[in-house]
Backbone as CSV, one residue per row, in Angstrom:
resi,resn,N_x,N_y,N_z,CA_x,CA_y,CA_z,C_x,C_y,C_z
1,MET,0.831,-1.352,-0.479,0.013,-0.257,0.155,0.636,1.164,0.350
2,LEU,1.994,1.738,0.836,2.748,1.982,0.858,3.526,2.195,-0.507
3,PHE,3.802,1.737,-1.111,4.933,1.678,-2.040,3.673,2.062,-3.338
4,MET,2.310,1.811,-3.441,1.428,2.478,-4.727,1.377,3.575,-4.138
5,LEU,1.105,3.997,-2.902,0.797,5.899,-2.733,2.346,6.442,-3.093
6,VAL,3.234,6.149,-3.006,4.694,6.664,-3.611,4.599,6.142,-4.424
7,GLU,4.265,5.803,-5.252,4.426,5.592,-6.993,3.189,6.560,-7.665
8,ASN,2.631,6.501,-7.277,1.373,7.666,-7.594,1.399,8.619,-6.993
9,ASN,2.476,9.207,-6.414,2.777,9.940,-6.003,1.464,10.779,-4.911
10,ASN,1.117,9.939,-4.407,-0.275,10.679,-3.649,0.024,10.517,-2.500
11,MET,1.128,10.303,-1.780,1.152,10.466,-0.342,0.546,11.797,0.238
12,ASP,-0.166,11.965,0.544,-0.737,13.436,0.951,-0.343,13.579,2.246
13,LEU,0.639,14.285,2.804,1.032,14.197,4.468,0.066,15.808,5.022
14,ASP,-1.304,16.129,4.522,-1.981,16.686,4.676,-1.094,17.918,5.834
15,LEU,-0.465,18.628,5.523,0.135,19.761,6.501,-0.161,20.725,5.384
16,ARG,-0.801,21.518,3.935,-1.029,22.530,4.255,-0.977,23.536,4.702
17,GLU,-1.076,24.336,4.560,-0.997,25.778,5.479,-0.894,25.531,6.830
18,LYS,-0.054,24.510,7.309,0.020,24.264,8.839,1.483,24.981,8.999
19,GLN,1.283,26.264,10.177,2.216,26.554,10.261,3.736,25.927,11.267
20,VAL,4.490,25.997,11.309,6.081,24.920,11.235,6.708,26.721,12.017
21,LEU,7.647,26.331,12.922,8.529,27.047,13.595,9.970,25.985,13.880
22,ILE,11.261,26.344,12.950,12.067,25.514,13.067,13.382,26.075,13.778
23,THR,13.727,25.883,15.046,14.368,26.922,15.140,16.087,26.718,14.532
24,GLY,17.211,27.426,14.932,18.170,26.720,13.814,18.180,26.280,12.540
25,GLY,17.686,27.482,11.757,16.984,27.310,10.797,17.599,27.398,9.038
26,THR,18.446,28.062,9.573,19.374,28.390,8.397,20.355,27.770,7.855
27,ARG,20.711,26.839,8.435,21.700,25.659,7.732,21.644,24.090,8.365
28,GLY,21.706,22.933,7.507,22.211,21.972,7.875,21.193,20.650,7.827
29,ILE,20.477,20.214,8.910,19.004,19.829,9.449,17.807,20.807,9.001
30,GLY,18.198,22.096,9.825,17.312,22.869,10.867,16.844,23.681,8.289
31,LEU,17.593,23.942,8.269,17.131,24.176,6.588,16.516,23.560,5.617
32,ALA,17.289,22.561,5.645,16.523,21.070,4.537,15.312,20.882,5.281
33,SER,15.114,20.543,6.583,13.697,20.678,7.007,12.183,21.884,6.665
34,ALA,12.939,22.825,6.366,12.442,24.321,6.278,11.811,24.115,5.191
35,LYS,12.641,24.064,3.912,12.474,23.477,2.763,11.312,22.267,2.757
36,ALA,11.744,21.622,3.196,11.201,20.306,2.853,9.152,20.548,2.954
37,PHE,9.441,21.398,4.736,7.919,21.878,4.862,7.714,22.544,4.310
38,ALA,8.343,23.863,3.377,7.717,24.935,2.221,7.341,24.191,1.221
39,LYS,8.002,23.036,0.808,7.167,22.150,-0.374,5.787,21.343,-0.261
40,GLU,5.457,21.295,1.352,4.471,21.027,1.332,3.171,21.876,1.668
41,GLY,3.918,22.975,1.563,2.735,23.936,1.618,2.684,24.849,2.992
42,CYS,3.445,24.426,3.504,3.466,24.691,5.049,3.786,25.870,5.340
43,VAL,3.489,27.397,6.301,3.631,28.616,6.169,4.978,28.019,7.313
44,VAL,6.102,28.803,6.966,7.379,28.096,7.982,7.929,29.181,8.698
45,HIS,8.337,29.541,9.804,9.173,30.081,10.652,10.411,29.743,10.552
46,ILE,11.016,29.962,10.573,12.822,29.633,10.706,13.379,30.718,12.108
47,THR,14.875,30.187,12.996,15.070,31.329,13.572,16.594,31.223,13.052
48,GLY,17.506,32.647,13.548,19.153,32.155,13.090,18.985,33.473,14.407
49,ARG,20.496,33.539,14.321,21.119,34.492,15.255,21.796,35.690,14.829
50,LYS,21.784,36.069,12.962,22.510,36.233,12.390,21.714,37.082,11.165
51,GLN,20.823,37.901,10.950,20.023,38.148,9.546,20.382,38.079,8.390
52,GLN,21.536,37.796,7.981,22.246,37.680,6.942,22.093,35.951,6.472
53,ASP,22.672,35.489,7.779,22.196,33.717,7.500,20.972,33.806,7.511
54,LEU,19.626,34.310,7.691,18.344,34.252,7.697,18.125,34.765,6.356
55,GLU,18.215,35.834,5.553,18.048,36.244,4.187,18.897,34.975,3.818
56,HIS,19.891,34.424,3.833,20.503,33.511,2.675,19.522,32.106,3.003
57,ALA,18.883,31.644,4.083,18.204,30.934,4.177,17.294,31.255,3.212
58,ARG,16.172,32.167,3.632,15.401,32.736,2.769,14.985,32.313,1.255
59,LYS,16.067,32.650,0.831,16.930,32.747,-0.274,16.682,31.392,-1.149
60,SER,17.764,30.613,-0.127,17.850,29.259,-0.388,16.318,28.272,-0.512
61,ILE,15.924,29.003,0.202,14.216,28.221,0.021,14.056,28.347,-1.283
62,GLY,13.619,29.671,-1.625,12.839,30.360,-3.035,11.820,31.054,-2.264
63,THR,11.447,31.580,-3.276,10.180,32.883,-2.846,9.154,32.693,-3.032
64,ASP,9.540,31.503,-3.869,7.351,30.579,-4.159,6.504,29.912,-2.797
65,TYR,7.434,30.515,-1.601,6.791,29.981,-0.550,6.726,31.108,0.849
66,GLN,5.988,30.616,1.792,5.341,31.563,3.023,6.326,31.221,4.144
67,ILE,7.837,31.773,3.701,8.803,31.751,4.866,8.874,32.906,5.609
68,HIS,8.596,33.073,6.613,8.927,34.437,8.288,10.122,34.025,8.792
69,THR,11.232,34.974,8.952,12.542,34.729,9.681,12.743,35.476,10.368
70,HIS,13.083,34.738,12.168,13.034,35.521,12.939,14.541,35.239,13.593
71,ILE,15.324,36.885,13.863,16.194,36.719,14.666,16.329,36.793,16.135
72,CYS,17.355,35.303,16.644,16.916,34.584,17.594,18.142,34.024,18.350
73,ASP,18.444,34.547,19.702,19.726,33.372,20.412,18.908,32.820,21.328
74,LEU,18.596,31.809,21.210,17.403,31.302,22.436,18.227,31.354,23.892
75,LYS,19.972,31.475,23.927,20.056,31.348,24.983,20.148,32.950,26.226
76,LYS,19.826,33.679,25.015,19.708,35.086,25.946,18.291,35.391,26.755
77,ASN,18.249,35.939,27.843,17.025,35.999,28.774,15.842,36.719,27.600
78,GLY,14.681,36.458,27.798,13.586,36.307,27.733,13.453,36.512,26.028
79,ALA,14.587,35.913,25.180,14.205,35.183,23.794,13.316,34.003,23.853
80,THR,13.118,33.159,24.572,11.883,32.062,24.418,10.876,31.984,24.420
81,GLU,10.616,33.531,25.516,9.008,33.971,25.389,8.695,35.171,24.572
82,LYS,9.265,35.929,23.672,8.993,36.313,22.708,8.875,36.163,21.279
83,LEU,9.824,34.482,21.257,9.743,33.899,20.620,8.222,32.896,20.489
84,ALA,7.957,32.977,21.186,6.996,32.297,21.547,5.106,33.165,21.540
85,ASN,5.544,34.161,22.039,4.962,34.917,21.818,4.724,35.665,20.122
86,ASP,5.827,35.371,19.296,5.345,35.930,17.950,4.712,34.884,17.346
87,CYS,4.869,33.807,17.912,4.633,32.587,16.911,3.690,31.073,17.726
88,ARG,2.791,32.178,18.464,1.975,31.477,19.421,0.902,30.665,18.203
89,GLU,0.119,30.993,17.208,-0.112,29.845,16.302,0.388,29.213,15.366
90,VAL,1.408,28.576,15.970,2.271,27.413,15.275,1.348,25.886,15.594
91,ASP,1.625,25.572,14.916,0.718,23.853,14.471,2.152,22.887,15.001
92,ILE,2.969,22.959,14.607,4.811,22.377,14.696,5.793,22.841,14.914
93,LEU,5.933,22.520,16.339,7.368,22.783,16.718,8.665,21.369,16.005
94,VAL,9.269,22.635,15.746,10.694,21.297,15.260,11.610,22.101,16.187
95,ASN,12.402,21.122,17.031,13.679,22.256,18.226,14.692,21.747,17.675
96,ASN,15.409,22.409,16.959,16.829,21.950,15.937,17.864,22.707,16.676
97,ALA,17.933,24.148,16.901,18.767,24.370,17.632,19.528,23.944,18.674
98,GLY,21.108,24.015,18.606,21.614,23.086,20.235,22.997,22.649,19.849
99,ALA,23.418,22.992,18.738,25.162,22.703,18.272,25.699,22.639,20.002
100,THR,26.380,21.616,20.339,27.546,21.567,21.438,28.664,21.492,21.431
101,PRO,29.585,21.576,22.439,31.142,21.851,21.840,31.165,20.417,21.672
102,THR,32.646,20.213,21.075,32.978,18.925,21.117,34.277,18.544,21.865
103,GLY,34.885,17.051,21.762,35.684,16.825,22.377,35.600,15.977,24.006
104,PRO,36.599,15.347,24.266,36.568,14.305,25.196,36.485,15.349,26.638
105,ILE,36.697,14.853,27.627,35.827,15.708,29.099,37.756,16.354,29.449
106,GLU,38.587,15.699,28.951,39.952,16.161,29.513,39.957,17.744,28.969
107,LEU,39.517,17.987,27.460,39.481,19.116,26.825,38.070,20.307,26.916
108,VAL,37.068,20.026,27.489,36.214,20.691,27.657,36.164,21.245,29.314
109,GLY,35.754,22.660,29.354,35.840,23.680,30.380,34.375,23.679,31.351
110,VAL,34.539,24.099,31.824,32.926,24.648,32.565,31.902,25.170,31.560
111,ASP,32.745,25.899,30.683,31.948,26.719,30.259,31.068,26.461,29.153
112,GLU,31.664,25.469,28.465,31.681,24.627,27.390,30.740,24.103,27.698
113,TRP,30.307,23.406,28.986,29.208,22.443,29.790,28.589,23.539,30.088
114,ARG,28.359,24.518,30.197,27.399,25.917,30.394,26.805,25.902,29.195
115,GLU,27.936,26.238,27.803,27.244,26.805,26.979,26.176,25.763,26.264
116,GLY,26.883,24.123,26.053,26.035,23.289,25.735,24.467,23.009,26.483
117,LEU,24.660,23.278,27.535,23.314,22.889,29.008,22.113,23.988,28.585
118,GLU,22.873,24.656,28.034,21.883,26.013,28.257,20.826,26.401,27.208
119,LEU,22.007,25.468,25.797,21.159,26.074,24.232,20.331,24.254,24.035
120,LYS,21.060,23.591,24.195,20.442,22.351,24.016,19.323,21.327,24.670
121,VAL,19.408,22.223,26.531,18.412,21.755,27.116,17.533,22.284,27.448
122,ILE,18.092,23.836,28.049,17.581,24.382,28.493,16.951,25.549,28.077
123,ALA,17.245,25.972,27.119,16.431,27.208,26.295,15.540,26.060,25.224
124,THR,15.598,24.387,25.025,14.705,24.098,24.781,13.411,23.697,25.408
125,VAL,13.757,22.808,26.208,12.655,23.101,27.585,12.243,23.382,27.807
126,ASP,12.677,25.039,28.098,11.655,26.478,28.037,11.128,26.958,26.894
127,LEU,11.777,26.232,25.470,10.879,26.965,24.707,9.781,25.844,24.314
128,THR,10.018,24.289,24.622,9.169,23.845,24.517,7.572,23.879,25.807
129,LYS,8.247,24.309,26.675,6.741,24.781,27.507,5.771,25.681,27.077
130,LYS,6.451,26.655,26.463,5.603,27.937,26.571,4.628,27.118,24.671
131,PHE,5.017,26.638,23.717,4.634,26.123,23.160,3.465,24.897,23.306
132,TYR,3.813,24.031,24.049,3.151,22.986,24.487,1.689,23.210,25.323
133,GLU,1.900,24.444,26.003,0.377,25.455,26.936,-0.382,26.265,25.880
134,PHE,0.289,26.452,24.580,-0.975,26.904,23.687,-1.193,25.689,22.806
135,MET,-0.897,24.607,22.519,-1.229,23.524,21.618,-1.745,22.841,22.981
136,CYS,-1.998,22.714,24.476,-2.643,22.138,24.856,-3.753,23.256,25.154
137,LYS,-4.269,24.266,24.538,-5.455,24.862,25.076,-6.359,24.319,23.473
138,ARG,-5.393,24.295,22.187,-5.992,23.870,20.989,-6.058,23.093,21.073
139,LYS,-5.847,21.915,21.885,-6.379,20.293,21.812,-5.387,19.749,20.282
140,LYS,-4.357,20.533,19.936,-3.818,19.574,19.214,-2.171,20.883,19.381
141,GLY,-1.215,20.113,17.907,-0.161,20.118,17.696,0.996,19.658,17.884
142,VAL,2.234,19.523,17.506,3.198,18.683,17.571,4.792,19.073,17.646
143,ILE,5.397,18.576,18.615,6.470,19.297,19.096,7.319,18.181,18.728
144,ILE,8.750,18.283,18.009,9.785,17.381,17.565,11.033,18.137,17.964
145,ASN,11.899,17.201,18.447,13.145,17.139,19.358,13.741,16.806,18.662
146,VAL,14.983,17.227,17.357,15.807,17.085,17.028,17.393,16.725,17.516
147,ILE,17.836,15.381,17.710,17.780,15.172,19.471,19.815,15.168,18.320
148,GLY,20.262,13.652,19.048,21.260,13.222,18.308,21.250,11.686,18.375
149,ASN,22.311,10.786,17.819,21.652,9.353,18.328,23.017,8.942,19.142
150,CYS,23.863,10.328,19.929,25.060,9.699,20.642,24.322,9.466,21.599
151,GLY,23.189,9.896,21.976,22.208,9.850,23.499,21.805,8.593,23.875
152,GLU,21.811,7.845,22.229,21.484,5.814,22.982,22.810,5.305,23.129
153,ARG,23.884,6.031,22.023,24.841,5.118,21.887,26.289,5.987,22.355
154,PRO,26.255,6.381,23.835,27.384,6.884,24.095,28.743,6.991,23.664
155,ASP,29.312,8.334,23.513,30.540,8.902,22.732,31.011,9.604,23.545
156,PRO,32.447,9.188,24.338,33.317,9.931,25.328,34.072,10.679,24.391
157,GLU,34.374,10.978,23.170,34.884,12.044,22.213,33.927,13.263,22.190
158,ILE,32.666,13.269,22.183,31.826,14.494,22.537,30.638,14.057,23.665
159,ILE,31.815,14.312,24.497,31.081,14.286,26.263,29.366,15.330,26.210
160,VAL,30.042,16.437,25.897,29.049,17.354,26.313,27.642,16.650,25.163
161,ALA,27.673,16.627,24.097,26.680,16.108,23.749,25.901,14.485,24.393
162,THR,26.632,14.070,24.236,26.265,12.731,25.120,25.407,12.828,26.152
163,VAL,25.853,13.598,27.323,24.803,14.281,28.343,23.820,15.128,27.688
164,THR,24.029,15.852,27.257,22.514,16.719,26.860,21.299,15.468,25.934
165,ASN,22.111,15.578,25.451,21.164,14.045,24.394,20.129,13.182,25.107
166,SER,20.934,12.440,26.100,20.296,11.718,26.625,18.991,11.949,27.438
167,GLY,19.732,13.372,27.846,18.716,13.826,28.819,17.513,13.840,27.982
168,MET,17.525,14.919,26.475,16.698,15.103,26.328,15.581,14.342,25.468
169,MET,16.718,12.725,25.451,15.967,11.980,24.980,14.565,12.006,26.228
170,ASN,14.820,11.625,27.397,14.357,11.087,28.352,12.926,12.465,28.662
171,PHE,13.493,13.825,27.983,12.567,14.354,28.733,11.472,14.387,27.433
172,THR,11.862,13.996,26.260,10.766,13.942,24.978,9.666,12.588,25.542
173,ARG,10.407,11.693,25.789,9.656,10.230,26.161,8.747,10.556,27.403
174,ALA,9.150,11.054,28.130,8.854,11.728,29.557,7.151,12.468,28.778
175,LEU,7.020,13.508,28.415,6.221,14.003,27.978,5.386,14.068,27.153
176,GLY,6.176,13.304,25.830,5.319,12.632,24.697,4.558,11.422,25.452
177,SER,4.687,10.616,26.652,3.896,10.032,27.525,2.645,10.531,27.918
178,VAL,2.710,11.747,27.817,1.121,12.654,28.626,0.842,13.280,27.767
179,SER,1.390,14.132,26.643,0.854,14.720,25.919,-0.555,14.972,24.748
180,VAL,-0.467,13.188,25.012,-1.443,12.642,23.750,-2.413,13.059,24.985
181,ASN,-2.780,13.366,26.247,-3.922,13.989,27.109,-4.711,14.772,26.411
182,HIS,-4.118,15.927,25.872,-4.260,17.101,25.365,-4.121,16.964,23.933
183,GLY,-3.923,16.191,23.217,-4.342,16.117,22.216,-2.872,16.595,21.010
184,VAL,-1.495,16.217,21.988,-0.427,16.468,21.439,0.532,15.486,21.484
185,ARG,1.374,15.679,20.237,2.338,14.776,20.048,3.802,15.456,20.120
186,VAL,4.834,14.700,21.115,5.814,15.026,21.125,6.839,14.006,20.891
187,LEU,7.738,13.924,20.148,9.038,12.533,20.045,9.891,13.310,19.586
188,GLY,11.052,12.660,19.248,12.423,13.312,18.794,12.578,11.599,17.431
189,VAL,13.635,12.882,17.194,14.380,12.443,15.703,16.120,12.266,16.338
190,ASN,16.690,11.102,15.845,17.871,10.817,16.178,18.484,10.935,14.599
191,PRO,19.725,12.058,14.225,20.111,11.841,13.765,21.332,11.142,13.640
192,GLY,22.100,10.481,12.745,23.400,9.326,13.479,24.379,11.044,12.435
193,ALA,25.206,10.456,12.352,26.306,11.727,11.117,25.977,12.256,10.499
194,THR,25.738,13.550,10.053,25.164,13.813,9.009,26.293,15.168,8.194
195,SER,26.283,14.996,6.872,26.845,15.849,6.139,26.478,17.041,6.231
196,THR,26.334,17.985,7.612,26.181,19.463,7.355,27.116,20.315,7.280
197,GLU,27.447,21.353,7.175,28.746,21.942,6.929,29.671,21.869,8.138
198,ARG,28.882,22.145,9.318,29.207,21.692,10.485,30.452,20.530,10.880
199,LEU,29.883,19.214,9.818,30.267,18.098,9.904,31.534,17.794,9.405
200,VAL,31.831,18.542,8.264,32.546,18.114,7.514,34.362,18.774,7.694
201,HIS,33.329,20.568,8.424,34.122,21.101,9.193,35.292,20.529,9.952
202,ILE,34.421,19.607,11.223,34.991,18.948,12.136,35.741,17.686,10.787
203,MET,35.320,16.891,10.143,36.229,15.902,9.801,37.142,16.221,8.562
204,GLU,36.919,17.830,8.581,38.219,17.957,7.857,39.397,18.280,8.588
205,GLU,39.236,19.132,10.123,39.520,18.943,11.028,40.978,18.015,11.435
206,LYS,40.015,16.732,11.764,40.467,15.605,12.341,41.566,14.805,10.633
207,ALA,41.001,15.086,9.487,41.302,14.721,7.814,43.070,15.187,8.469
208,ARG,42.756,16.902,8.989,44.425,17.558,8.345,44.904,17.057,9.638
209,ASP,44.394,16.986,10.863,45.542,15.787,11.510,46.134,14.448,11.397
210,ARG,45.123,13.693,10.618,45.366,11.833,10.549,46.213,12.157,9.373
211,TYR,45.878,12.609,8.560,46.099,12.835,6.891,47.308,13.401,6.749
212,GLY,47.139,14.795,7.449,47.861,15.741,6.536,47.096,16.576,5.758
213,ASP,45.856,16.473,4.998,44.819,16.905,3.984,43.680,16.667,4.321
214,PRO,43.014,17.886,4.571,41.508,18.011,5.292,40.553,17.455,3.904
215,LYS,41.371,17.733,2.738,40.074,16.955,1.745,40.302,15.765,1.640
216,LEU,40.769,15.078,2.323,40.812,13.295,2.604,39.721,13.405,3.790
217,TRP,39.237,13.921,4.241,38.112,13.853,5.410,36.783,12.784,4.804
218,GLU,36.529,12.614,3.481,35.805,11.771,2.825,36.083,10.232,3.692
219,ARG,37.595,9.982,3.844,38.185,9.036,4.013,37.173,8.130,5.540
220,LEU,37.534,9.611,6.340,36.798,9.191,7.799,35.464,8.388,8.280
221,VAL,34.426,9.068,6.883,33.473,8.405,7.038,32.971,6.840,6.401
222,GLU,34.148,6.509,5.365,33.848,5.470,5.316,33.385,4.075,5.635
223,PRO,33.966,4.137,7.382,33.308,2.652,7.958,31.377,2.926,8.221
224,LEU,30.903,4.325,8.477,29.219,4.418,8.418,29.154,3.075,7.740
225,PRO,27.406,3.311,7.453,26.860,1.886,6.852,26.633,2.819,5.468
226,PHE,26.864,2.063,4.257,26.711,2.740,3.243,28.187,3.481,2.283
227,LYS,28.819,3.918,3.697,29.868,4.047,3.480,30.004,5.664,3.538
228,ARG,29.040,6.642,3.890,28.811,7.635,3.930,28.205,7.744,5.218
229,ALA,28.089,9.801,5.322,26.811,9.938,6.467,25.691,10.038,5.965
230,SER,24.964,10.488,6.180,23.499,10.745,5.649,23.800,12.313,5.373
231,THR,22.766,12.316,4.842,22.607,13.962,3.738,21.330,14.708,5.035
232,PRO,21.571,15.834,5.479,20.631,16.945,5.579,18.972,16.671,4.913
233,THR,18.738,15.776,3.685,17.209,15.900,3.767,17.306,14.516,3.785
234,GLU,17.882,13.253,3.905,17.624,12.372,4.233,16.476,12.756,5.912
235,GLN,17.138,13.019,6.947,17.216,13.975,7.776,15.564,14.466,7.715
236,ALA,15.675,15.675,7.523,14.594,16.491,7.214,13.025,15.771,6.426
237,ASP,13.544,14.073,5.823,12.423,13.981,5.430,11.896,13.186,6.360
238,MET,12.577,12.467,7.177,11.820,12.009,8.273,11.064,13.134,9.314
239,ILE,11.773,14.335,9.655,11.001,15.302,11.194,9.646,15.305,10.322
240,VAL,9.870,15.850,8.612,8.554,16.191,8.186,7.192,14.822,7.953
241,PHE,7.753,13.699,8.055,6.908,12.617,7.802,6.551,12.591,9.227
242,ALA,7.227,12.651,10.565,6.871,12.408,11.814,5.736,13.881,12.359
243,ALA,6.054,14.495,11.578,5.043,15.595,11.846,3.526,15.466,11.470
244,SER,3.512,14.930,10.368,2.276,14.717,9.816,1.038,13.465,10.568
245,ASN,-0.201,13.851,9.647,-1.204,13.204,10.029,-0.487,11.459,9.728
246,ARG,0.197,11.293,9.425,0.705,9.411,8.967,1.349,9.130,9.736
247,CYS,1.924,10.056,10.739,2.410,9.618,11.815,1.409,9.526,13.211
248,SER,0.415,9.781,13.307,-0.713,9.921,14.159,-0.653,9.588,15.484
249,TYR,-0.288,8.606,15.319,-0.354,7.547,16.799,0.978,7.201,17.145
250,VAL,2.283,8.196,17.087,3.461,8.123,17.502,4.077,9.140,17.791
251,SER,4.056,8.996,19.985,4.525,10.210,20.705,4.881,9.325,21.559
252,GLY,6.351,9.893,22.365,6.878,9.417,23.456,7.873,8.635,23.282
253,THR,8.156,8.818,21.602,9.056,7.726,21.198,10.445,8.930,20.306
254,ILE,11.533,7.601,20.170,12.300,8.796,19.625,13.251,7.983,18.407
255,LEU,12.563,7.889,17.096,13.008,7.457,15.787,14.118,8.326,15.235
256,THR,15.125,6.864,15.418,15.949,7.374,14.941,16.653,7.242,13.369
257,VAL,17.597,7.945,12.996,18.006,7.794,11.749,19.700,7.428,11.127
258,ASP,19.934,6.386,11.781,21.404,6.246,11.282,22.195,5.231,10.934
259,ALA,21.130,4.771,9.899,21.121,3.270,9.510,22.174,2.311,10.048
260,GLY,21.516,2.202,11.285,22.092,1.348,12.887,23.215,1.341,13.067
261,ILE,23.609,1.921,13.046,25.089,2.553,13.440,25.450,2.516,14.775
262,SER,24.110,3.194,16.002,24.163,2.835,16.948,23.365,1.773,17.888
263,GLN,23.334,0.765,16.690,22.789,-0.673,17.351,24.233,-1.633,16.882
264,ARG,25.282,-1.174,16.322,26.222,-1.677,16.896,27.410,-1.635,17.968
265,GLY,28.439,-2.412,18.092,29.177,-2.095,19.784,30.350,-1.268,18.873
266,HIS,30.980,-1.020,18.087,31.929,-0.515,17.346,31.777,0.066,16.476
267,ILE,31.844,1.349,15.875,31.628,2.125,14.688,33.672,1.840,13.882
268,PHE,34.267,2.046,14.644,35.412,2.168,13.463,36.234,1.408,13.791
């Protein structure tokens, strides 16, 4: 049945005119998600910390779509409240902002820990709370937390993300288990390694250290499934599907998109 729907281009996700807010929507998975929701006919709101990044993202998405930009640093006092008030009619919230510092515990200081926790956990939880209250009053809505698979497969080389992601996974499960009582779905998407600008930059630095040439970074992802990282579009497709009525009985769970790598005993 699913194959027939796709073959006939009849996979209607019933998202037209839905209002979607994507934090961190100027690049990577956030930007890919904004493009995907826009193509489904949604009214898309994206946040970013720099106006030039927001304008670049708007142009990248295209002029044929309804795109609203919000300059916002979610770590600043009052930022989540202003954003929530500006976008209170949003039907779908995608919490995507929250890149955390990399490195093992020996190289991560207390400031890096605070930075990771403040954005990935505290700001995300606070924003979720505000939109959750709006959605509960309307008895409908979807909240998707874009987290990361090191929350289920701890990685000592990205110790901050391992802590923040495992916390966000359990927050998502806990809230999603009761949100359905108010007509709201809360779920998470756990991307594996994804070929965003950030990942490529990190891999280039590692390739410089290991091979003496940053251009050889793709060698480092060859041990991954299919000998590559996922693409932002592959992650965005899952996010859009999860937000749709085709996924209407899913809440309080995490959808992992990493081609099974987190189920292995080792990666490299």
